C-alpha positions as CSV (number, residue, x, y, z in Angstrom):
1,X,30.4,-13.9,-14.4
2,X,31.7,-10.4,-14.8
3,X,29.7,-8.1,-12.4
4,X,31.2,-4.9,-13.8
5,X,28.5,-4.5,-16.4
6,X,25.8,-5.2,-13.8
7,X,27.2,-2.6,-11.4
8,X,27.4,-0.1,-14.2
9,X,23.8,-0.9,-15.3
10,X,22.5,-0.7,-11.7
11,X,24.4,2.5,-11.1
12,X,22.9,4.2,-14.1
13,X,19.4,2.8,-13.3
14,X,19.7,3.9,-9.7
15,X,20.6,7.5,-10.6
16,X,18.0,7.8,-13.4
17,X,15.3,6.2,-11.2
18,X,16.0,8.5,-8.3
19,X,16.0,11.5,-10.6
20,X,12.7,10.4,-12.2
21,X,11.0,9.9,-8.8
22,X,12.2,13.4,-7.6
23,X,11.1,15.0,-10.8
24,X,7.7,13.3,-10.6
25,X,7.3,14.4,-7.0
26,X,8.2,18.0,-7.9
27,X,5.8,17.9,-10.8
28,X,2.9,16.7,-8.6
29,X,3.6,19.4,-6.0
30,X,3.8,22.0,-8.8
31,X,0.7,20.8,-10.5
32,X,-1.4,21.1,-7.4
33,X,0.3,24.1,-5.9
34,X,-3.0,26.2,-5.8
35,X,-5.0,23.4,-4.0
36,X,-6.6,24.6,-0.8
37,X,-6.6,22.3,2.2
38,X,-9.5,19.9,2.5
39,X,-10.5,20.4,-1.1
40,X,-10.8,17.7,-3.8
41,X,-7.5,18.8,-5.4
42,X,-5.7,18.6,-2.1
43,X,-6.9,15.1,-1.6
44,X,-5.9,14.2,-5.2
45,X,-2.5,15.7,-4.5
46,X,-2.0,13.6,-1.4
47,X,-3.2,10.5,-3.2
48,X,-0.6,11.1,-6.0
49,X,2.1,11.7,-3.5
50,X,1.2,8.5,-1.7
51,X,1.3,6.6,-5.0
52,X,4.8,8.1,-5.8
53,X,6.0,7.2,-2.3
54,X,4.9,3.6,-2.6
55,X,6.6,3.3,-6.1
56,X,9.8,4.9,-4.7
57,X,9.8,2.5,-1.8
58,X,9.5,-0.5,-4.1
59,X,12.1,0.9,-6.4
60,X,14.6,1.4,-3.6
61,X,13.9,-2.1,-2.2
62,X,14.5,-3.6,-5.6
63,X,17.8,-1.7,-5.9
64,X,18.8,-2.7,-2.4
65,X,18.2,-6.3,-3.2
66,X,20.1,-6.1,-6.5
67,X,23.1,-4.5,-4.8
68,X,22.8,-6.9,-1.8
69,X,23.1,-9.9,-4.2
70,X,26.2,-8.3,-5.7
71,X,27.6,-7.7,-2.1
72,X,28.0,-3.9,-2.7
73,X,27.6,-1.3,0.0
74,X,25.2,0.8,-2.1
75,X,22.6,-1.6,-1.1
76,X,22.5,-0.2,2.4
77,X,21.9,3.3,1.1
78,X,19.0,2.1,-1.0
79,X,17.7,0.2,1.9
80,X,17.7,3.4,4.0
81,X,15.9,5.2,1.2
82,X,13.3,2.5,1.1
83,X,12.7,2.7,4.8
84,X,12.4,6.5,4.7
85,X,9.9,6.5,1.8
86,X,8.0,3.6,3.4
87,X,7.8,5.4,6.7
88,X,6.6,8.6,4.9
89,X,3.9,6.6,3.2
90,X,2.9,4.9,6.5
91,X,2.6,8.2,8.3
92,X,0.6,9.7,5.4
93,X,-1.8,6.7,5.5
94,X,-2.2,6.6,9.2
95,X,-2.6,10.4,9.5
96,X,-5.4,10.7,6.9
97,X,-8.9,11.4,8.0
98,X,-11.7,9.1,7.2
């Protein structure tokens, strides 16, 4: 099987997915920019950022698995991105007040 088209597809998908996640994160931060700490909007902002972080982690894990199957080195970069976003999500969940 020719893997050139798969690599091209995953390359475009990876770039577009990363840009989409960064854009969505910027949009959430901009949308809730006037939220005061410990207010409802601040909690909603944190909730949205946790959701985006979880989605980004799953996206990066899927991309790492796809590149890992194709034996490409880009899989390691996506795996590092998945660990970073996963650790951010874990710190946000552990650090929240009940």
